[in-house]
N, C-alpha and C positions, 0 to 999 in steps of 0.2 A: 519696315515691312518684314514679316516673318521669314519669307523665303527669298528675299530680294538681294540686291547688291550690297555687299558689306557684312552680310551675316555669316557667322562662323559655323556653317552647316557641315556635318559629317558627310562623307562621300556616299552618293547613291550607289556607286558601283561595288562597294566593298563587300556587301553580302554575297554577291555573285562570285567574287574572287575568293573570298575566305571559305566558301563552301565547295570550292572546286568546280564551279559551274561556268567558269570563263571558257570562251571558245577561242583557241589560238590556231594558227594555220596547221600545225602538226596534228591537232585534234581532228581535223577534217579528213575523212576517208570517203572516197566516191566509188561508184560502180566502175568495174573494168579498169581498176587502178594498177599501175605498175610503178617501178621505182628507178631512180637514177643515182648512179655513183660517179663521182668525178675523179678521174685519175690525174694526179697533180705532179708537177715537177719536183724531183728530189734535189735538184741542183739550183743554185742561185743564178748561174749564167752558163748556158750550154747551147751548142748546136745539136739539133736532132738529126742524126745521120739516117736512121731508118726506124720505122715502126712496123712491127708484125703482130697483128692481133687476130690472126686467123683462128687459132685455138680458142681464144677468148670468145669470139663470135659464135663458135660452134658449141660452146659450153651450154649444157642443158638449162633452159630457163632464160637464156639471154635472147632478147628480141632484136636489138640492133646496137651498133657502136657508132657514135658520131665523131668525126674528126673535122679539121679545118676545111678540108675539101667539100665535105658534106654541107657545111654552113655556106660556103661560097656558091655551091650549085643551087642552094635555096634562095640566092639573091639577098642574103642577110648581111647588112652592113656592119662594119666594126663600130666600136664605141669611141666617140670623139669628146674632147673636153667641153664642158658646158659653159666655160668662161675663159677668155684669153685677155692678155694685156699687150700693150705696145712696150717695146724696150725703150730705155731712156734716150737712145739715139733716134727714136722715132720709127724704127723698123718694126715689122710684125714679128712676134715670136714664131719660131718654126712650128708648123702644124704637125702634130703626132697623133697616133690613134692606138687603140688597143683591140686586138683581135679577140673574138669570143673564145676561140680555142687557138692554141699556139700554132704559128705557121713557121715551123722550121727552127725557131730559136726560143728558148725560155729565159726569162729575165729575173725571176725571183722564185724562191722555194715556195711551192704551193700554186704556181700558175697552172690553170687548167690545160690539159693536153687532149684528153678524150672524155666523152660522156658515154657511160655504159648503161643501157636500159635493160632491165630484167624483171622477171615476175616478182621477185622480192629484192629487198636491199641487200640481203646477205648473199644472194646469188650474184648480183652485180659486183659486189665487193670481192667475192671469191674469183670471179672471172678476170678481175684486174691482175691477179697473180699470173695469168697466162699471157699477158701482154709483154712482148719483148721490145724494149726500146734501146737503141744504140745512141749514146750521147758522145759528143766531143766536148768535154768540160772546159770552160773558159775561166780566166781569172776574173773574179767578181769584185765589186766595190760596194760595200754596205755601210761603211763609215763615212759620215758626212764630211769630216775633216779631210779624209783621203780623197774622196770623190771630186773635190774641187781642184786638186793638183793636176798639173799638165800631164803628169806621168800616169794618171789613173786610167784604168780600163774604161772605154767609152760604152755606156749602156745602150744608147740608141744609135742606130745606123744613120739616122737623118742628120745627126750633129757631129761636129768635129771635137767637141768636148761634152762635159756633162751639164753645162749651164743651159737651161732651156728658156730662161728669160732673165733680163737684167733691167729692172724697173725702178723708178724713183717717184718720190712724192715730197712736196715741199719746195723751199727756196734755198738752193745750195749757196748762192752768193751772199744773201743777207745773213744766213746762218754762219758762214765762215767769217764774215766781218764781225758778227757779235762775239764769236769765240776769241777773236784777236783782242777784243776789249774786255774780256772777262778777267776778274781778279782771282778766280779759282775754277779749276776744271777737274771734275771727277770722271774717271774712266772705269769701265767694267767690261768683262767678257763673261757671258753666261750661256748656259745650255738649257733649252726647254725640252725636257726629255720626251721621247716618243712613248705614246700610250696606246693600249689596245682597249677599245670601248667596253667589251664584255657585258652586254645586256644579259639579263637573266634568261631571256628567250633567245636561243640561237636563230639565225635566219632559216626560213623555210619557204618553199614554193610548190605550188601545184599548177601544172599547165594543162590546158584543154584546147582542142581544136574541133570546131563544128564544120564538117565537110559540106553540109547543105547550105549554110550561110557564109562559109569561108571566114568565120570569125574565131578569134582567139580569146580565151579567158585565163587570167592569171590570178590565183589566190596567193598572197604573200604577206609576210610581216613587213610593213612599210610605215613611212611617216607621211604618206599621202598618195592616193591612187592616181590622181590626175597627172601629176608630173611624170610618173612611170608610164602611164598610158601614152603621153605625148612622146616620150623618148623611145618607147618600144615601137610605136607606129613608124617612126623615122628609121629605126634599125631594120624593121621588117618590110619597109617600103610599101606600106599600106595606109589607107585612110584611117583616121582616129576612130571612126565608127565601126571599124572592123576588129577592134580590140577593147576588152574591158578588164579592169583590175579590181579585185576585191580584197579588202583587209579586215579581218575580224579583230579580236582583242590583240593587243601588242604588249609584250613583256619587256618594255624598255627599248629605246632607240639611241638616244644621246647624239643624234646627228648621222650615225653611220647607216641608218635604215632609210634615209631619204633618197639614196642613190640607186641607180640601176647596177646590176651585177651580171656577169656572164651566166650564172646559174639560172636566172630568170628567163633569159633568152633561150637557154638550152632546154628547159622544161617545155617551153612552147614549141620549139623546133621538133623536139622528140615526140610531142603529142601529135603533131601533124604527120610525122613519118610513120608512127605506129598506129595512129588512129585510136589511141587510148589515153586515159588520164595518166599523167606522169608526175610523180611526187619526189621531191628532194628535201631532205632536212639535214642541216649541218650538225655534225658532232662538235663538241667543244674544241678539240684540238684543230679540227678543220676550220672552225671560226677564227682561231688564232692565226691560221695560215691564209685565210681568204677574206676576212673582213677588212674594211678600210681602217687604217690606223690614224692617230691624231698627233698634233704638235710636231716635234723634231726640228728644232731650230738651233742655230748657233748665232749669237749676236755680239757685236762689238759696239759699244755706245759710249757717248760722253755727254756730260751735262755741265754747262757753264753758269757761273754766278757772278753778280757784281759785289761791290764792297758791303752792300746791305743784306747779303745772302738771298737776293732775289734772282730767280732763274732768268738768264738772258738767251740761252740757246740749248737745243738738243740735236744731237746727230747720231744716227743709228745705221749700222750696216748689218744685214741679216742674210744668212744662208738658210734657205728653207728646203727641206727634203721633200721631194715630190714622189719618191718611190720610183718604180720602174715604168709606170704609166701615169698619165695625168687623169685624175678622177674628175667627176662633174664640176665641183667647185674648188678643186685642189689649188688652182692659181689664185682664186679670189680670197681665200682664207689668209695667206700671209701678206697679201697686198692691201687692197682696200679695206677688208674686214678688220685686220689686225693693225696694220701700220697707221691707218687713219686715226686710231685711238691712242697712239703712243704718248701724246701730251697729257693724257689722263685728266684729272680735275684741276690741273695747275695752269696758271698764267705763264705760258711759254711763248714769247712773241716771235721766236724764230725757230724753225724746225726743218730738218731734212732727213730723209730716210732712203736708203738704197736696199732693195731686196733682190736677191739672186735665187731663182729656182734651180734646184739641183736634182738630176736623175741619179738614182742609186739602184742596186739590185735588191730591192726590198718591196714589200707591199705598198700599193698606192696610199698616199696620205691625203686626208680631206678633213671635213668638219667633224670635230668632236666637241662636246658640250662647251660652249663659249666661242669656239671657232675663230681663233685669232685674237680675240679680246683678252683671254687669259695670258697669252704671250705678251701682249702690250702692257697690261697692268703689272705683270711680274717684272718686266724690264724697268719701267719708270719707278716703281715702288722700291726695287732694289737700289736703283740709282739714288733715290732720295735718302734712303737709310745710310748708304755708303757715304754720301755727301755729308750727312749730319755728323758721321763719325770723323771724317776728315776735317770738317769745319769746327769740330768740337762744340756743336750745339745740340740741343735736344731734338730728336726726330719729330716730336709733336710740334715744337715751335717752328721748325723749318717748314713743316707742312702748313701751319697756320699762316705763315708769312706769304706762302706762294699759292695757296688755294684760291680759286676764282671766287670772288665775292658775289653774294646774292644780287647786289645792285648792278653787277656787270652783265647779268643775264637778261636777254639773250646774248650769248658769247660765241663769237666765231673763232675757232682755233686756227693755229698756224698750218694745220694739215687738212683744213677744209670743212670740218663739221661745225654746225651751229647748235649749241645747247639751248633748248627752248625753256627749260625750267630746272630748278634744283636749288638746294641750299647746302653746299658741301661742308661748310664750316659748322653748321648746325649738326649735321650727322657726326662729324668728328668729335665735337664737344660733348654731344649726347653719349657717344660710345665711350669716351674717356671717363665720363662720370659713372656710367653704369658698370664699367669694368674695374673701377677703383684703381685706375692707372697711377694716380698720384701717390698712392701708398704702396706701390710695388716694391720699393727698396726694403720695406719692413719684411715682406714675405721672402724676398731674396736672401736676406740674412738668415732666416730660419732654415731655408733650404740648404744653405752652405753647411750648416751644422749637421745636416743629415746626409752629407756627401752628395748633394745634388746641385747642379748649376741651374739657376732659374733665369728664364729670359722672357721678355715681353716684346711683341712685334705689332706694329700698326700697318695697315694698308688701306688706302682709299682707292676706290675704283669708280669708273664710269664706263658704260658700254653703249654702243649703237646697235639697236635691235628693233624688232617689230616693223621691219620694212618689207621689201619684196613686192610680189605681184598682188593683184586683187584677190579678195576672198569672197566666196559666194555662200549665201544662206537662203533657205526657203522655209516658210512656216505654213502649215495647213491644219485644218480641223480634221481629226480622225473620225471614224465612224461612231465611236463611243463618246465623242465629245472631248477627247484628249487633244493636246497640242503636239503635232508631229514636226520636229525640227530636222532639217537636213543641212549639213554644212561640209565644206570641202577640206577641212583640216582632219587630223587623225590623232586621237589620243594614244600616247605611248605609256600611259600609267599616271598622267598628271591629274586626272579627275575632270576631264572636259565635260562629261555628262552632267556633273554637278554644277560647275561654273557656268556653262551655257544655259542650263535650266534656270539658274538664278537670274541671269540677265533677262530671260523671257518672262520669268515670274515678276520681275521688277516692273516691267512694262504692262503686263496683262493682269497682274494681281491674282493669278491662279496658283493653287498649291503645287509645289515642285514635283510631287509624285504624279502629276497629271501631264507632265512634259516629257516626251520621249525624243532623245537626241540620236540621230542616225548619221554615221560617218562611214567612210571606207567602202563606198560602192559607186563606181564610176558609171554604172548603168542607170542608177536611180538619181544620182546627184550630178547636176549638169556641169558644174565647174569646180575649180578649187586649186589652190597653190600649195596646200599641204602644211605640215607642222615643221618648223625649223626656225632658228634665229629668234626664239622667244616671241613668235608672232601670233600664236593662236588666240590669245585674248586681245592684244592691241589691234589686230587686223580682223580675225575671225569674230571676236566678241563685238566689235563695232559693226561689222556686217550684220550680225544677228540682232543687235540693238536696233539698227535701222529697219531691218526686216520686220521686227516685232511692232515697231511704231507704224510702219507702212501697212502691216496686216490689220492692225486695229482701225486705222483710218479707212482702209479699203473695205473692211467688213461693215463698218458703220455706214458707209456710203451705199453699199449693196443692200443692206437692210432698210435704209431710208428709201431707196428706190422701190424696194418690195412693198413698203408700207405707204408709198406715195407721199413722202414727207421729205424734209431736209435733214442732212446728217447732224446738224447742230441741235436738232430736237431729240436725237438718240442719246440716252445716257448710258454709260458703261461703268460697271464696278465689279471687280473680282469674278470675272467669267460670266456676267449677266448683262444683257442689253435691256434697257427699259424705254418704253414709249407709251405715254399716257398710262393706261392700266394694264398694258401688255408687257410681258417679260419673256425674254428668250435666252436660254442657256446656249453655250457653244454647241452642245449636242443637238439642240432644237433646230439650229440653223441648217444642219445636214439634212433635215427632213423637209425643209421648205422647197417648193418646186422651183426649178431653174436656178438653184442657188449653188449647186456643186461646182460649177465652173469658176466661181469667184472665191472658193475656199482655200486656195493656195496662193501665197504671195512671196516673191523672191526679191532679194536686194544684194548688191555688190558694194563692197567698200574697199578702197585702195588708198594707201598713203600717197601723198604727192611724191613725184619722182625725186629721189635722193633724200626723202624725209624719213627720219627714224624716231624712235623713242629713246630716251637716255636714262635708264635706271642707274642709280649710283648709291654709294654708301661707304661705310667704314667698318673694317674688321679689326678686332684686337685679339690676339692670341697670346695666352700665357702658358708656359710649359716648363717642365723640369727635364734635365738630362742627367742620367746616372753617371757619376764620376768614373766608374770602373768599367761599365759595359757600353756606354754611349747610347743607351736606350732612351728614347724620347717619350715622354708622357704629357699629353696636353691636359692641363688642369682647368683652365677657364677659357671659354671662347665667347666673345661678345660681338654682335653685329647689329648695326643700325642702318637700315636701308631706306631708299625712297623709290617706291614702285608706282607712284602716282595713285590713282584711284584703285582701291583694293576690292576685288570681287568677293574673295573668301579668305579671311585671315588664317584659317587652319590650313587650307590647301597651300596658301602662299608660304607659310612657315615650313611645311613639308618640302616644298621645292627648294627653299634655302638650305634646309638641313641636308637634303640629298646632294646638292651642289657642293656644299662645304665638305661632305664626306669624300666626294671625288677629288676635290682640291687637296685635301689632306693626303689622299692616296698618291697624287702626283708629287707632293712635297716630300713625303716620307717613305713611300713603298714602291710605287709602280715604275718599272723600267723595262723597256723592250730591248733585248740584247741580241745582236747578231754576231756570229763568229767572223772576225775580220778575214780569216783565211778562206773558209769554206762558204761563208754566206748563210750558214744554217741559223735558223731562229732558235736560240738557246732558251728563250723564255716562252716556250710554246704550250704551256699548260699551267694549271693552277698550282702545280708542284714547284714551278719555277718563276711564276709571275705573281707578285703579291698584291692583292687588293685589300683595303682596310677591312678589318673585322669590326663587329659591334663594339668590342672593348677598346678599339683604337679611336673611336669617335666620341668626343666628350659631349656632355650636356651643353646645349647651345642657348645662350641668352639672346633672344631675337626680339627686336622691336623695329618700328618704322615711323618715318615722317611722311605723311601723305601730302605730297606736293604735286598737284595735278599737271599732267602733260598737256601741252597746248596744241598738239598736232593731230589729235583725234577726238571725236565727239565725247567719248566716255572719260577722257583724261587718264587712260591706262598707260603704264609703262611695262615693258616685258620683264619677266622675272625668272624664267626657268633656268637660265644659265648663270645668274649673278653669283651664286655661292661658289661655283667653280672658278670664277674670275678673281674674287677677292681673297680666297683662302690661301693659295700657294705663297704669295708674297708675305702674308701675315705670319705664316708658319716659319718660313725661312728667315724673315727678319727677326723673329723671336729666337731662333737658334743662333743666329749671328750675335744677337744681343747677349745671350747666355754665355757664349764662348768667347766673346770679344773678337769676332772674326770680321774681316773685310767682306768675305763672301764664301758661300758653300753652294755647290751645284745640287739641284734636285736629281734624284731623291736622296735626302739626307738619311741614309740607312745607318743603323748602329755601327756597322763595321767602319764606314767612312768617318763617322764622328769619333769612334774609338781610335782610329789612326791619327786623327788630329790631336786628340787628347794625349796620346802616347808621344807624339812628336814634341808637344809642348812641355812634357815632363823633362 
């Protein structure tokens, strides 16, 4: 079908974006609009002794200044974690919360203290200079290694130390027994470096309050309006029908825009106080200070083998940085999301993991592209490569011996997941062939003559994604006969308008330009769980597929009733219904009497509880390292993936490319650095925090094996995060291969490599 599933169509959205006609939150300006400036803590840890903002409040153009007491008087609740776990001893983790504005103590640089509302942003910013705050600075702890020590300053008053949960997964007894019988054990300690998401569009929010209806309206850059609506209604102690959230176009999210933030609450509170529209837009440095960060783990792990080089056991201990406050899914990411995937694509009969959540005086940490699965893939793939080196076997052969066979699927892992589909060995062998892995040594010799160290690295990966709550979609015939689709997910640049339209076109056979996809409006769209965890196509796409089929059946039946016949007598093809000599287009139906009430059909689709999709694949990275400078240049990058049924190959490849770019960023460049003594964020701008440039990302040789998923009607597996999961271990494995290293921590910056090369001399 010309516009249907599987067709490599170019994005419908691109013309709008390329001509500057996209509508982002900051593009919206409303009548009677004023502006908000957030005064933030300059200290990582301090008591607030006194705040005097009398002069600031009297500054010309300032409408009001909001502090913690204001929020409290408005009966606005703090923000609580969206997910909690039990400790390994069965006890509940200590409940903690985050105030919207600081209440007497600040715990990280950038924590909001006051919200200044003024006629212009510049006036609000200038007024902040007249605020006098007296602090008693406290010793902070921003380093994860230091924070776990008994002598470390305690970040949270509710706790005796900085461990906020101590959780386990797997069987410690069988794992310990298997290690005792192992003939070889590989150990590793590695760091999963903290990252700052940095979408191209900074967060922005516009708050409104209607005094007549007592309703709030929030425009913001998000990954789903309904989850925010639910959270905000709880925070404001109001019914959900008293708040609506609107999200126009979004310039990237990568996980960090699915959460609620204090600024969203504050724009709404300020709108009610001032009876005006209140707008806030983060500047880039403010984003560094206020956005949710990602990753930041330290892990100690070991992998046991028998005499045939088959894995017998895996054991992992991870310290996961939570930051100063627990964000929505902050606890879920290092526990079930990441730890559950530690066994990767391998037959590992025994596994045990212990994760300790740690408070530090840093930004809260939560989901960032991949959300726990990159950490898991990095750990197991580094262990496999290090084991191959110690066992003196080829990394390719060690993987081939231990990968789960196609005949073993469905396969239940030692950590609880059941893989429903996949052929991991096929992906590996396809990638090896395409990358010309077997002739690598010839190229390595040529590089050495040019003073370059050449390395090649493999990583296999699998992730659990496409789960979560139900997704909602509705389809109706518009007044001009077009198809109007409403869905509860939210595009952040992935191309949902095109992919969703292809699914509808596949069912209805209508041209794709006659399908209009509407997202980001909680007033018009009844329900939704949002975009995150690579769920938009596996969950949203299936909801839409069911809605389209239901729409067709429902409309046929309605037309049959109108014509006083049975629906099996109604023929349908490419937008036209036929009965005897009569023909009705979709637009004709809107003109039939008493027909309007049946022109909209809705459907929900939800994965079964605990059910995910399991995209998987193999990455092979080939690179050179300059002998004198330590500079890394990626020469060839090959990836073979399995994403189940492919909706649009071009959009899919774009998602993989973007994920690999971010994975390369983590492996080679990106590092969030806090000063150990002062707690200041030293990498708080693009002058200090390096993201990959176009010249750092190689041409990527992408292909896929289409092995259908068995857990959803369309057979789709999630795809949006996969590139960021497979790339870091592939790059680091290649560097270790080039330099004959046991391990190097990310990011492998030129200086770090240069020091290693210098020490080897």
